[in-house]
N, C-alpha and C positions, 0 to 999 in steps of 0.2 A: 661189199665191205668198203667203207669210206676210207680214204687215205688219212693217216694219222701221223703227226710228228710230235715226238716228245723229246725234250732236250734239257739236260741239267746245265743251267746257264753258267754256273761257276766253272764247270769243266770245259764248256765250250768257249768260255771267255766272254760271252754276251752278258752284259750287266755286271761284269766282274769288277770288284773293288774290295779286296780283302773279304771280310764277312759282313759287308753292308747289306742291310735289308730295308724294307719300307720303314718310315719313321715311326718307331715304337712309341715315342713320346706323344704322338697325336692323341692317343686315347686319354691322356691326362688333361686335354684341353676341352673347353666348352664347345657345344655344337651350335652353330649359327645357321638359320635357315630363312629363306624368303621366296615368295612367288606372288603371282598376280591374284591367286585365290587359294583357299585351303585352310588348314588349321592343324592343331596338334592336341593330343590328350596328355596333359602333364602328369596324370596318374600312371598310365600305362607306358608313357614315353614313346608313343607312336605319333606319326604325322603323315599327312598327305597334302601335296601341293601341286598346282598346275599353273602354267604360264610363266616363262622366263625364270625357271626355278634355279636357285643357287643354294648349295649347302656346303659348309666348310667345317672342318675340325682340325685345328693346327695347320699342317701343310697340305692336308687332303682337301681337294675341291672337286665338286661335281656340278656341272651345268646340264640342265635337261629341260624338256617341255613339260614333263609330268613325272612325279616321283612319290613313292611310298617309302618311308624310312622309319627307323627304330633305334633308340639308344639301348644298347645291351647292358646287362648287369655289370660288366667290367668297364663300362663307360665308352666302349667303342661304338662305332656307327655301322649299321647295316642298312642297305637301301636297294631298291629296284627302281631304275630310272629309264624313261622312254624319251626319245627325241630324234631330231633329224639334223645333226646327230646329238648323242650324249657325249660329253667329254669328261674324262676322269684324270686327275693328276695328284701325285703324292711324292714327297721327298723321300729319298733313301737315307738310312742311318749312316752317319760318319762321312758322307761325301756330299759335295754340293751338286747333286744330280737328282733329277726327277724321272720317274717312269710315268708314262702317259698312255691312256687308252681312248679310242674313239670308236663308237658303234651306234647302232640304232636302238639297242637295248643293253643295259649294263646291270649286272647283279653283283653286289659287293657284300661279303660277309666279314665284318670287322673283327669278330672274335677269332675266326680262322685265318684272317688276312688273305682271303681268297677272292679273286676277281674273275668274273665271267663276262665276255664280250660277245654279243650276238649280232650278226648281219652287218656286212661291210665293215668288219672290225679291223682295227690297227692297234698294235701294241708297240711302243717304241721307247728307247732311251738314247739320248743324244742322236747320233746318226744311224744307229742300229734300229731295225724295225722288222715286224712280221705282219702279214696281211692274210686274212681268211674270213670266212663267214661264221667261224666259231673259234674263239681263243680263250684259254684259261691261264691265269697266272697266280701261283702260290708265292706270295711275297715273303713268307717266312723261310721257305726253302730256296727261293729264287729259281723256280722251275716253271716253264711255260709249256702248254700243249696247244697245238693248232690242228684243227680238224677240217678237212675240205668238205663243204656242204653246198648244195645248189643255191643259187640266188633266190631269195624269198620273194622278189618282185623284179619286174623288168628294170634295167638301168635307166637313169634319166638321160635326156638328150645330150649327146656328147660325152657320156660317161661309159667307160669300158666295163663290160661285165666281169666280175671276179670269177664266178663259176665255182665248181667244186675243186678248187686248187688252193694250195698254201704257197705263199710267196714271201720272200724276205731278203734282207741284206745285212751283212756285217761289215762295218767300216774298218779299214786298216787300223791296227793298234800302233801307238807310238812305242818304238823299241825302248826308249828311255823310261817311259811310264811303266811299261810292262816289267822291266828289270827291277825298278824300284818296288813295285807291288809284290813281285815274287820274292825279293830280298826281305821285305818287311814281314811277309807271311812266314818265311822260314825262320826269321829271328824270333818271332812271337812263339812259334812252336818250340824252339830250343829253350826259350826262357820260361815256357809254361805260363804265359800270360792268360789270365781268365778273361772271358768276354764280359762286357759291362752289362749288369742286370738291368731290367726295365725299372723305371721309377715307380715308387708306390703310388697307387691311385686313390682318389677320394671321390665320393659321390658327386655327380654333376647334375645340374638341372637344365633341361631344354628351355630355351628362352623364347618368349612370345615375340611377335613381329614388332611390337612397340618398343622393344629394347634391343633390337638387332644392331650389331656393329656394322659399319660399312663394309661391303664386300667388293673387291676390285671387279671392274667390268671384264667381260670376256676379252 
């Protein structure tokens, strides 16, 4: 049996900031994609790219060596990306913070807002992080799972093997910030404030390479 860690992040305090989640408004934005080669089917909304691949939708950005991607019916993005490494980054709702993933392979389901990181994986927010050869993150529930798996290949020269272990760190929380967050959450419950619903979406079109907007470099 492989070791498994499952943790509700709001309860543990990791990634905690009220009821903040990954940026829901991202799916209202167009998808921009680019690579050295590849293409897209504007009818089925599928694409495949290779070489210095960059894909963005709102605050979501993925860098990879190769990627297969799809625009879902709700306008969200789903992708399977390969690289050495692949990097994933997306802003969280309501706070000026990002959650970031690094791995050799990344699978992202935008409809479920579910991220999988395979091989030499790191998931982090600010100074908090967890490392394993397999990590999943449910952005809607803010829950991660990390599973210890053997290394898929020998480590590079000077690189320490991760092995079938899960490792992580929680940085100390500011007492003032924690008190403010706890107080605000309690006030919201007392006042019965509803959560903000997602914005209404409208159909979006994937854009060809000749009309890509500039994407910031890594």
